[in-house]
Structure formats: C-alpha cells, structure tokens
C-alpha positions in Angstrom: 31.9 -8.1 40.3 30.2 -5.3 42.3 26.5 -5.4 43.0 26.0 -2.3 40.8 27.8 -4.0 37.9 25.7 -7.1 38.3 22.5 -5.0 38.1 23.7 -3.3 35.0 24.4 -6.6 33.3 21.0 -7.9 34.2 19.3 -4.7 32.9 21.2 -5.0 29.6 20.1 -8.6 29.2 16.5 -7.7 30.0 16.5 -5.0 27.4 18.1 -7.2 24.6 15.9 -7.4 21.5 13.9 -10.6 21.4 11.0 -12.3 19.6 7.9 -11.9 21.7 4.9 -14.1 21.9 2.5 -11.2 21.5 0.3 -9.9 18.7 0.0 -6.1 18.1 -3.4 -4.8 17.1 -3.6 -1.3 15.6 -6.1 0.7 13.5 -4.4 0.1 10.1 -3.4 3.8 9.7 0.2 4.9 9.1 0.2 6.8 12.4 -1.0 3.7 14.1 1.8 1.6 12.5 4.3 4.2 13.8 2.9 3.7 17.3 3.5 -0.1 16.8 7.1 0.8 16.0 7.4 2.9 19.1 6.0 0.0 21.2 8.4 -2.5 19.7 11.4 -0.3 20.4 10.2 0.6 23.9 9.8 -3.1 24.8 12.8 -4.3 22.8 10.6 -6.9 21.2 9.6 -8.2 17.8 6.0 -9.2 18.0 4.8 -12.5 16.6 2.4 -10.6 14.3 0.9 -7.2 13.7 -2.8 -7.2 12.8 -5.5 -4.7 11.8 -9.2 -5.2 12.9 -9.8 -6.7 9.4 -7.1 -9.4 10.0 -8.0 -10.0 13.7 -8.8 -13.7 14.4 -8.6 -16.1 17.2 -5.0 -16.8 18.6 -3.3 -18.4 21.5 -1.0 -15.5 21.8 -1.9 -12.5 23.9 -3.1 -9.5 21.9 -1.7 -6.1 22.7 -4.0 -3.2 21.6 -1.8 -0.3 20.3 -3.6 3.0 20.4 -2.8 5.6 17.9 -1.0 8.6 19.5 -0.2 11.5 17.2 2.7 12.7 19.3 4.4 9.3 19.4 3.9 8.8 15.7 5.4 12.2 14.9 8.4 11.4 17.1 9.0 8.1 15.4 8.6 9.5 11.8 10.9 12.4 12.6 13.6 9.9 13.6 13.5 8.2 10.2 14.8 11.2 8.4 17.0 12.5 11.2 18.8 9.2 11.9 18.3 7.0 8.9 18.1 9.4 6.0 15.5 10.4 3.4 15.9 7.2 1.4 14.9 5.0 4.3 12.0 7.4 5.2 10.8 7.2 1.6 11.1 3.4 1.4 9.3 2.8 4.6 6.5 5.2 3.8 6.0 3.8 0.4 6.1 0.1 1.5 3.4 0.7 4.0 1.0 0.9 1.0 1.9 -2.7 0.1 -0.8 -5.3 0.1 1.4 -7.9 1.9 -0.3 -9.2 5.0 3.0 -9.2 6.9 4.3 -5.8 5.8 4.2 -4.3 9.3 6.3 -7.1 10.7 8.8 -6.8 7.8 9.1 -3.1 8.3 9.6 -3.4 12.1 12.4 -6.0 11.6 14.1 -3.7 9.1 13.8 -0.6 11.3 15.5 -2.4 14.2 18.3 -3.4 11.9 18.5 0.1 10.4 18.7 1.9 13.8 21.4 -0.6 14.9 23.6 -0.2 11.8 22.8 3.3 10.5 21.7 5.0 7.3 23.6 2.7 5.0 21.4 -0.3 6.0 18.9 0.6 3.2 21.5 -0.2 0.6 22.1 -3.7 1.9 19.6 -5.2 -0.6 20.8 -8.7 -0.1 20.2 -8.8 3.7 17.2 -11.0 4.6 15.6 -8.1 6.6 16.2 -5.6 3.8 15.4 -7.5 0.6 11.6 -7.8 1.3 11.3 -4.0 1.3 12.5 -3.9 -2.3 10.2 -6.7 -3.2 7.3 -4.7 -1.9 8.5 -1.5 -3.7 8.8 -3.5 -6.9 5.3 -4.7 -6.7 4.0 -1.2 -5.9 5.9 0.4 -8.8 4.7 -2.3 -11.2 1.1 -1.8 -10.3 1.3 2.0 -10.5 2.8 1.8 -13.9 0.1 -0.6 -15.2 -2.8 1.3 -13.7 -1.6 4.6 -15.2 -2.3 3.0 -18.6 -5.2 0.6 -17.8 -7.6 2.7 -15.8 -10.8 3.1 -17.9 -13.2 6.0 -17.1 -17.0 6.1 -17.7 -19.0 9.3 -17.7 -21.6 9.6 -14.9 -23.7 12.8 -14.8 -20.7 15.0 -15.9 -18.2 13.2 -13.7 -15.6 10.6 -14.9 -15.7 7.4 -12.8 -13.4 4.3 -12.8 -13.2 1.1 -10.8 -9.9 -0.7 -10.1 -9.0 -3.8 -8.2 -5.3 -3.5 -7.2 -3.4 -5.8 -4.9 -1.7 -2.8 -3.2 -3.1 0.5 -1.9 -1.9 2.6 -4.8 -4.4 5.4 -4.9 -2.0 7.8 -3.2 0.7 7.0 -5.8 -1.8 7.4 -8.7 -3.0 10.8 -7.4 -0.2 12.9 -9.0 -0.5 11.2 -12.4 -4.3 11.5 -12.8 -4.6 14.9 -11.2 -1.9 16.2 -13.5 -3.4 14.5 -16.5 -7.0 15.8 -15.9 -6.5 19.1 -14.0 -9.8 20.5 -15.3 -12.0 17.4 -14.9 -14.1 16.1 -12.1 -13.3 12.5 -11.6 -13.2 9.6 -9.2 -11.2 6.4 -9.1 -12.8 3.7 -6.8 -10.5 1.1 -5.3 -12.9 -1.8 -4.7 -10.3 -3.9 -2.8 -9.3 -1.3 -0.2 -12.7 0.6 -0.1 -11.2 3.9 -0.9 -11.8 6.7 -3.5 -9.5 9.2 -5.2 -11.9 12.1 -5.8 -11.2 15.3 -7.7 -13.9 17.9 -7.8 -13.6 21.6 -8.6 -9.8 21.4 -8.8 -9.6 19.9 -5.3 -8.4 16.3 -4.9 -8.8 14.1 -1.8 -8.6 10.5 -0.7 -11.6 9.1 1.0 -12.0 5.8 2.9 -15.4 4.3 2.6 -17.4 2.4 5.3 -19.3 0.4 2.7 -18.8 -0.7 -0.9 -19.6 1.9 -3.6 -21.9 1.0 -6.4 -21.5 3.2 -9.5 -24.7 3.8 -11.6 -24.9 2.1 -15.0 -23.5 4.0 -17.9 -25.8 6.3 -19.8 -27.0 5.5 -23.4 -24.5 8.1 -24.7 -21.7 6.5 -22.7 -22.6 3.0 -24.0 -22.4 4.3 -27.6 -18.9 5.7 -26.9 -17.9 2.3 -25.3 -19.2 0.5 -28.4 -17.1 2.7 -30.6 -14.0 2.1 -28.5 -14.5 -1.7 -28.6 -14.9 -1.5 -32.4 -11.7 0.6 -32.7 -9.8 -1.9 -30.4 -11.0 -4.9 -32.4 -10.3 -3.3 -35.8 -6.8 -2.2 -34.8 -5.7 -5.8 -34.2 -4.0 -7.8 -37.0 -5.8 -11.1 -36.6 -3.1 -13.2 -38.3 -0.6 -12.0 -35.7 -2.8 -12.6 -32.6 -0.6 -13.7 -29.7 -2.6 -14.4 -26.6 0.4 -15.1 -24.4 2.0 -11.8 -25.4 -1.2 -9.9 -24.7 -1.5 -11.4 -21.2 2.1 -10.6 -20.5 1.6 -6.9 -21.3 -1.9 -6.7 -19.8 -2.5 -9.4 -17.1 -5.9 -10.9 -17.1 -6.8 -9.6 -13.6 -7.1 -6.1 -15.2 -9.6 -7.2 -17.8 -12.7 -7.0 -15.8 -12.3 -3.2 -15.4 -11.3 -2.5 -19.0 -14.2 -1.7 -21.4 -12.5 -3.4 -24.4 -11.7 -6.6 -22.5 -14.8 -7.2 -20.4 -16.4 -9.5 -23.0 -13.4 -11.8 -23.0 -13.0 -12.0 -19.2 
C-alpha cells in the first residue's frame, strides 16, 4: 500500500462515528440544540449526554460548552428539509418540545442514522433509533389533545388566565387552537412547569419565557360566583348511580385535576 493510501485509511478510521466520553452543554434553545447537532457531525461523535444549565451536575466526563451560533443553526436546519425531507424536519422540530430528559441525545442518534440512510429513515418506525421519536410525538399529541379540553380560565381584571402543569413544552402547539378559539379575547396560559406564558393581547399572541415563577392574583368575588355555578352544574350533571371513578380517571387523569375548577376539591 502506498504512503498516501495508508494516510487515507487512517483519516477514514479517525473520522468514523463513535461514542464519545464527553457531555455537551447548551442553552436549551432549539438553535442551541442545532449547534449541538453541528458539533456532533463535525467531530463524528455521539456525546455521552446533552445537558442544559438546568440539568448540569457533577460528572467525571469532560463538559464541552456548545455556544449558540445562528448561522450554524440555520445551516443545520436547512439540511433537514433539503436532504431528509419535510416529514423528518417536522418530526425533529416537534419532538424537541418533548419533556424527556434525553431527547437531545435521541434526536442526535436519529439524525446520524437519517443522514446515512436518507429520507426514508423516518418511516423505519421499528428501528431502535427511530422508535423513540414516535414515542415522544405520541406523548406530545396526547397532552395537546387533553389540554385543549381541560384548560380552565379565570377572569383577572378583564383578562382570562389559566395555569397548566404539562410534562412536555406544549404551549407552541396549543397556540393555534386557543388563538383561533378566542380571537377577540385577551388571555394568558401559564405553564408552571416550564416557566413560560402564552399571551394574547390586542389580537397579538406571543410566547414568553419567565425568569421567575408567576403568581396569579386570587379570583374576584364575581369570578368565584361563576366558579361556584360551574361546580354546581358539574355535580348536578352526574348520574350518581352510574359513577365510575376508574373511567373518570381514564378520560381525565388525576394530574390535571389541580388546575380544573370543578375537580380541585377532590384533588
């Protein structure tokens, strides 16, 4: 083998994808995650873990700080649609909203597989690196469907306000539903788990990330009267002889009850 050929073989081996004993640390934004993807492909490595500042803890592995670079993020995202197709672009973007702690690592593993095999990879639902993406999507879709029906608003000084405690960051997915349902209303939905607010005011909607927990004021006397009427309606509507607690918790899991006016007393 010639010297040049030996060098090429060594370079190929050095650039082979491998599991690396390193932890990526990024700012938790989607652009920041795309920069983690860029770094993973540039180094041909799968990190041991991908952390945000909220997850950061002591570790024996070296921690690599991944700065958010808008140009790199745009470059990576553009490649999703161009090389992998809109279905993959949609699935990766949606699954980033998942509440799973290892979502970033799962997405990076999938993307390495997808870029190696092509656009059809997203349809290989039985593959161990593809199946978790559909599990995350299923969890997101389930929560979105439930919260579209279980969000309870209170009136506060002319604005409707609601508090939710979802496992996933679903406010961006709830936005089209509630903005379309209440186009003339000023309202806010506070996600107490992810410290974020969906705010619509004067026909303009925006998502806000909060630095500290938000404390809504207590409901007014008029609002309390309406809540009492709603509880009375809920209790009167039930056929006591056909009460089925297991069925009720199947259709409305207990973790939603604390934020529902008609269920708070039973939580």
